[in-house]
C-alpha positions in Angstrom: 1.5 -225.8 -34.2 1.3 -222.4 -35.8 2.2 -219.6 -33.6 4.0 -221.7 -30.9 7.3 -219.8 -31.0 5.3 -216.6 -30.3 3.5 -218.3 -27.5 6.8 -219.3 -25.8 7.9 -215.6 -25.7 4.5 -214.5 -24.2 4.7 -217.4 -21.7 8.3 -216.5 -20.6 7.3 -212.8 -20.2 4.2 -213.7 -18.2 6.1 -216.1 -16.0 8.8 -213.5 -15.3 6.3 -210.9 -14.2 4.4 -213.4 -12.1 7.7 -214.5 -10.5 8.4 -210.9 -9.5 5.0 -210.6 -7.9 5.3 -213.8 -6.0 8.8 -212.9 -4.7 7.8 -209.4 -3.5 4.2 -209.9 -2.4 3.0 -213.5 -1.9 6.1 -215.1 -0.4 6.6 -212.4 2.3 2.8 -212.7 3.0 3.1 -216.5 3.3 5.9 -216.2 5.8 3.8 -213.9 7.9 0.8 -216.1 7.7 2.8 -219.2 8.7 4.2 -217.3 11.7 0.7 -216.1 12.7 -0.7 -219.6 12.3 2.0 -221.0 14.6 1.5 -218.3 17.2 -2.3 -218.8 17.2 -2.0 -222.5 17.6 0.4 -222.2 20.4 -2.1 -219.9 22.2 -4.8 -222.5 21.8 -2.6 -225.4 23.1 -1.4 -223.3 26.0 -5.0 -222.8 27.1 -5.8 -226.5 26.8 -2.7 -227.3 28.8 -3.7 -224.9 31.6 -7.1 -226.5 31.7 -5.5 -229.9 32.2 -6.8 -231.3 28.9 -3.3 -231.7 27.3 0.2 -232.2 28.5 3.1 -229.9 27.9 5.7 -230.8 25.3 8.2 -233.1 27.1 10.9 -232.4 24.5 10.7 -228.6 24.8 11.2 -228.1 21.0 14.9 -229.1 21.2 15.1 -231.1 18.0 16.8 -230.4 14.7 14.9 -230.8 11.4 16.0 -230.6 7.8 12.5 -231.1 6.3 8.8 -231.2 7.1 7.7 -234.5 8.7 4.1 -234.9 9.6 3.3 -236.5 12.9 1.4 -239.8 12.7 -2.4 -239.6 12.3 -3.5 -243.2 12.8 -6.3 -244.4 15.1 -5.6 -243.5 18.7 -5.3 -246.2 21.4 -8.2 -246.7 23.7 -6.0 -246.2 26.8 -3.8 -243.2 27.4 -5.7 -241.4 24.6 -4.9 -237.9 26.1 -1.2 -238.6 26.4 -1.0 -239.8 22.8 -2.8 -236.7 21.5 -0.4 -234.5 23.6 2.6 -236.3 22.1 1.3 -235.8 18.5 0.5 -232.2 19.1 3.9 -231.6 20.6 5.5 -233.1 17.5 3.2 -230.9 15.4 4.1 -227.8 17.3 7.8 -228.5 16.7 7.1 -228.8 13.0 5.1 -225.5 12.9 8.0 -223.8 14.8 10.5 -225.2 12.3 8.5 -224.0 9.3 7.9 -220.5 10.7 11.5 -219.9 11.8 13.9 -222.1 9.9 12.4 -223.6 6.8 13.6 -222.1 3.5 10.7 -220.3 1.9 11.8 -218.8 -1.4 10.8 -219.4 -5.0 13.9 -221.4 -5.9 13.4 -223.9 -3.2 9.6 -224.0 -3.1 8.9 -226.8 -5.6 5.7 -228.7 -5.9 6.9 -231.3 -3.4 7.6 -228.7 -0.7 4.4 -226.8 -1.3 2.4 -230.0 -0.9 4.2 -230.6 2.4 3.4 -227.2 3.8 -0.3 -227.6 2.7 -0.4 -231.0 4.5 1.1 -229.5 7.6 -1.4 -226.7 7.8 -4.2 -229.2 7.4 -2.9 -231.7 10.0 -5.4 -230.3 12.4 -8.3 -229.5 10.0 -9.8 -226.3 11.3 -12.2 -226.2 8.4 -13.7 -229.5 9.6 -13.2 -229.4 13.3 -15.5 -231.9 15.0 -16.5 -235.5 15.4 -17.1 -235.9 11.7 -13.5 -235.2 10.7 -11.7 -238.0 8.9 -8.5 -237.3 10.9 -8.3 -239.2 14.2 -6.0 -236.6 15.7 -8.3 -233.8 14.7 -11.3 -235.6 16.3 -9.4 -236.1 19.5 -8.1 -232.5 19.6 -11.6 -231.3 18.8 -13.0 -233.0 22.0 -10.5 -231.2 24.2 -11.0 -227.9 22.4 -14.8 -228.0 22.6 -14.8 -228.8 26.3 -13.4 -225.3 26.9 -15.0 -223.7 23.8 -18.5 -224.7 25.0 -17.6 -224.7 28.8 -18.7 -222.5 31.7 -15.5 -220.4 31.7 -16.8 -217.6 29.5 -13.4 -215.8 29.2 -11.6 -218.9 28.1 -14.5 -219.8 25.8 -14.3 -216.4 24.1 -10.5 -216.6 23.7 -10.8 -220.0 21.9 -13.7 -218.7 19.8 -11.6 -215.8 18.6 -8.6 -218.0 18.0 -10.7 -220.5 16.0 -12.0 -217.7 13.8 -8.5 -216.4 13.2 -7.1 -219.8 12.5 -9.8 -220.5 10.0 -9.1 -217.2 8.2 -5.4 -217.8 8.3 -5.8 -221.3 6.9 -7.8 -219.9 4.0 -5.2 -217.2 3.4 -2.3 -219.7 3.5 -4.1 -222.0 1.1 -4.7 -219.1 -1.3 -1.0 -218.2 -1.3 0.0 -221.8 -1.8 -2.4 -222.1 -4.7 -0.7 -219.2 -6.4 2.7 -220.7 -5.9 1.6 -224.2 -7.0 0.0 -222.8 -10.2 3.2 -220.9 -11.0 5.4 -224.0 -10.3 3.3 -226.1 -12.6 3.5 -223.7 -15.6 7.2 -222.9 -14.9 8.0 -226.7 -14.9 6.2 -227.1 -18.3 7.8 -224.0 -19.8 11.3 -225.1 -18.7 11.0 -228.3 -20.8 9.2 -226.6 -23.7 12.3 -224.3 -24.2 14.3 -227.4 -25.2 11.8 -228.8 -27.7 12.3 -228.4 -31.4 10.1 -225.5 -32.7 9.4 -227.7 -35.8 8.1 -230.4 -33.6 5.7 -228.0 -31.9 4.7 -226.3 -35.1 4.0 -229.3 -37.2 0.6 -231.0 -37.8 -0.3 -234.6 -37.9 -2.4 -237.4 -36.4 -3.1 -236.3 -32.8 -2.7 -239.7 -31.1 0.6 -240.5 -32.9 1.8 -237.0 -32.5 1.1 -237.0 -28.8 3.1 -240.2 -28.3 6.0 -238.8 -30.2 5.8 -235.5 -28.3 5.8 -237.3 -25.0 8.9 -239.2 -25.9 10.6 -235.9 -26.9 9.5 -234.3 -23.7 11.0 -237.2 -21.7 14.2 -237.1 -23.7 14.6 -233.3 -23.3 14.0 -233.6 -19.6 16.6 -236.4 -19.2 19.2 -234.4 -21.2 18.7 -230.9 -19.9 16.9 -231.1 -16.5 18.3 -234.3 -15.0 18.1 -234.3 -11.2 14.9 -232.3 -11.1 11.6 -234.0 -10.2 9.7 -235.6 -13.0 5.9 -235.2 -13.1 4.2 -237.5 -15.7 0.8 -235.8 -15.3 2.3 -232.5 -16.1 4.0 -234.0 -19.2 0.6 -235.2 -20.4 -0.9 -231.9 -19.7 1.9 -230.2 -21.6 1.3 -232.4 -24.6 -2.4 -231.6 -24.5 -1.7 -227.9 -24.4 0.1 -228.3 -27.8 -2.0 -230.9 -29.5 -5.6 -230.8 -28.2 -8.4 -229.5 -30.4 -8.7 -226.5 -28.0 -5.0 -225.9 -27.9 -5.3 -222.2 -28.6 -7.9 -221.7 -26.0 -5.9 -223.7 -23.4 -2.8 -221.5 -24.0 -4.9 -218.3 -23.7 -6.2 -219.6 -20.3 -2.6 -220.3 -19.2 -1.5 -216.8 -20.1 -4.5 -215.3 -18.4 -3.9 -217.2 -15.2 -0.4 -215.7 -15.0 -1.5 -212.1 -15.3 -0.7 -210.0 -12.2 -3.6 -207.9 -11.2 -2.9 -204.2 -10.5 -2.9 -203.4 -6.8 -6.0 -201.6 -5.7 -5.5 -198.4 -3.6 -6.8 -198.6 -0.1 -10.4 -197.3 0.3 -10.6 -194.8 3.1 -14.4 -195.0 3.1 -14.4 -198.5 4.7 -11.6 -197.8 7.2 -12.4 -199.1 10.7 -13.2 -196.5 13.4 -10.1 -195.5 15.3 -11.6 -195.9 18.7 -12.8 -199.4 17.9 -9.3 -200.4 16.9 -7.9 -199.0 20.1 -10.5 -200.7 22.3 -9.8 -204.0 20.5 -6.1 -203.5 21.5 -7.2 -202.9 25.1 -9.2 -206.1 25.0 -6.3 -208.1 23.7 -4.0 -206.6 26.3 -6.4 -207.6 29.0 -6.5 -211.3 28.2 -3.4 -212.5 30.1 -4.5 -211.1 33.5 -4.8 -214.6 35.0 -1.5 -215.6 33.5 0.2 -212.7 35.3 -1.1 -213.8 38.6 -0.1 -217.4 37.9 3.4 -216.4 36.8 4.0 -214.4 40.0 2.7 -217.3 42.2 5.0 -219.7 40.5 8.0 -217.4 40.9 7.2 -216.8 44.6 6.9 -220.6 45.2 10.3 -221.1 43.4 11.8 -218.5 45.7 10.6 -220.3 48.8 12.0 -223.5 47.4 15.4 -221.8 46.9 15.4 -220.3 50.4 14.4 -223.6 52.0 17.1 -225.4 50.2 19.8 -222.9 51.3 18.4 -223.0 54.8 18.8 -226.7 54.9 22.4 -226.6 53.8 23.5 -223.9 56.4 22.4 -220.7 54.7 20.1 -220.1 57.7 23.1 -219.0 59.7 23.6 -216.0 57.4 19.9 -215.2 57.6 20.1 -215.0 61.4 23.5 -213.3 61.8 23.5 -211.1 58.8 25.8 -210.9 55.8 25.1 -211.2 52.1 21.7 -212.9 52.4 20.1 -210.9 55.2 16.3 -210.7 55.2 16.4 -207.1 53.9 18.1 -208.2 50.7 16.5 -211.7 50.5 14.0 -210.7 47.7 16.4 -208.8 45.4 17.9 -210.5 42.5 20.5 -209.4 39.9 19.5 -210.6 36.4 20.8 -210.0 32.9 18.9 -209.5 29.7 19.7 -208.7 26.1 18.5 -205.5 24.5 18.1 -205.1 20.8 21.1 -203.2 19.3 23.3 -203.6 22.4 26.5 -205.7 22.1 26.6 -206.7 25.7 23.9 -207.9 28.1 22.4 -205.4 30.5 22.0 -205.9 34.2 19.1 -205.1 36.4 18.3 -205.7 40.1 14.7 -206.8 40.7 13.0 -206.8 44.1 10.6 -209.7 43.8 8.3 -208.3 46.6 7.9 -204.9 44.9 7.7 -206.5 41.5 4.9 -208.9 42.6 2.9 -206.0 44.0 3.3 -204.2 40.7 2.2 -207.2 38.6 -0.7 -207.8 40.9 -1.9 -204.3 40.5 -1.5 -204.6 36.7 -3.4 -207.9 36.7 -6.2 -206.3 38.7 -6.5 -203.5 36.2 -6.5 -205.8 33.2 -9.1 -208.1 34.8 -11.5 -205.1 35.3 -10.9 -204.1 31.7 -11.6 -207.6 30.4 -14.8 -207.8 32.5 -16.0 -204.6 30.9 -17.1 -203.1 34.2 -15.7 -200.8 36.9 -14.2 -197.2 37.0 -11.4 -198.0 34.6 -13.8 -199.0 31.8 -16.0 -196.0 32.4 -13.0 -193.7 32.2 -11.9 -195.2 29.0 -15.4 -194.9 27.5 -15.3 -191.1 28.0 -11.6 -190.7 27.1 -10.6 -188.8 24.0 -9.2 -190.9 21.2 -5.7 -189.4 21.5 -5.6 -190.1 25.2 -6.9 -193.7 24.6 -4.0 -194.2 22.2 -1.6 -193.0 24.9 -3.2 -195.4 27.4 -2.7 -198.3 25.0 1.0 -197.3 24.5 1.6 -197.2 28.3 0.0 -200.6 28.8 2.1 -202.1 26.0 5.3 -200.7 27.4 4.5 -201.8 30.9 3.7 -205.4 29.8 6.8 -205.5 27.7 8.9 -204.7 30.8 6.9 -207.2 32.9 7.4 -209.9 30.3 11.1 -209.3 30.3 11.4 -209.4 34.1 9.2 -212.4 34.4 11.4 -214.2 31.9 14.7 -213.2 33.6 13.4 -214.3 37.0 12.1 -217.5 35.6 15.5 -218.3 34.0 17.4 -217.4 37.2 15.3 -219.5 39.6 15.3 -222.5 37.2 19.1 -222.3 37.0 19.6 -221.9 40.8 17.2 -224.7 41.7 18.9 -227.0 39.3 22.1 -226.3 41.1 20.4 -227.1 44.4 19.0 -230.4 42.8 15.5 -229.2 43.2 12.6 -229.5 40.7 10.9 -226.2 39.9 7.8 -225.2 37.9 8.3 -222.9 34.9 6.2 -220.2 33.4 6.8 -220.8 29.7 3.1 -221.0 28.9 2.3 -217.8 30.8 5.1 -216.0 29.1 4.0 -217.2 25.7 0.4 -216.1 26.3 1.5 -212.7 27.5 3.8 -212.3 24.4 1.0 -213.3 22.0 -1.3 -210.7 23.6 1.4 -208.0 23.3 2.1 -208.9 19.7 -1.6 -208.9 18.7 -2.4 -205.7 20.6 0.7 -204.0 19.1 -0.6 -204.9 15.6 -3.9 -203.3 16.4 -2.1 -200.2 17.6 -0.2 -200.0 14.3 -3.5 -200.5 12.5 -4.8 -197.4 14.3 -1.6 -195.5 13.4 -2.0 -196.3 9.8 -5.7 -195.5 9.7 -7.0 -192.2 8.3 -8.3 -189.7 10.7 -11.9 -190.0 11.5 
């Protein structure tokens, strides 16, 4: 076909420019979206577990994967329906964690097969069709548990799930858009890769279209076998490639392909539509206030684990030291030395935590956050009249306080779990509470950064 050699040059240039855009913009964006999706879904499941509608993951994520494997989605059994849903969601959560933390996401490895697997994984629970009408049995069963809380009497939990659902829907759309860009590039890149090895005379010649298409398809298959052996073969793309060359609207098809690969110029941010700074900061406050119940629950669990530990030691003779003194006297009974890793430090740091004092500190923080979440009380009234700069300082303080609380809760949880295992006792953990707190900190911190990057009002 006349002009084909020129078309190859234009196609290669367009693909190269598109490749640069995908590598620097879309792939980093996709990684962030997948991580956000996993975090949001974890928060939803944590809420449903706390409400007793799902069970915790019995495998605790300790499985190694080399590729994406979708959990089964067949009809659920009539009996033990809730347990089966919990097991499927546990397997799904492990896959989401694998994709967001370990899966290779770069242009070289993201072929059409991998992109399809990511798309299927994100749609396993179909947030765009969440309800009884969903074709997926697992989505229908999950929806029942979700809607019990979403439409229930606990207004705070209902609002949290409503917000999470909205964010998951938006994130799903964004992931699909990023995947669509990558899939379109992979299709045209695959066709261009074979086209380079075809004879220019074959592409430029004229003849009977049906005969010519059969001949061209044979040449495409031969070139693929000789030059691209080991790579996946897509018959439908080979047919499409032949049509691009031989169809009556060949020139128009090629123009559409080149147009689809054009990288749009990035628009400059419009300051006129920037969100009000105070609104951004108050959103951060609301996000920080969410885990107030989780703080209270976490402390209650740790105090119960401490009682179990003391009872166990008392039963094995430790009560003598508690009566006559020594390293375990009542005055020191609630102090624990823990270690934690600090970013940038080569060795772990050590800290002594007085659980009694720490519990009081956390209870006070939980009370403050509860009043902020309720939207009433002196704290809320003070914030309403606080200058924007002071409001930003308040958000920073709460973020720092909660980061320290999260670290100490995690250290104490690990320490009690380890000691009670040594005493052959079973102890409750606070993994869900820690995850909920972490998610709130991350989301609030993002809003704080949004405020920092916003123009002055």
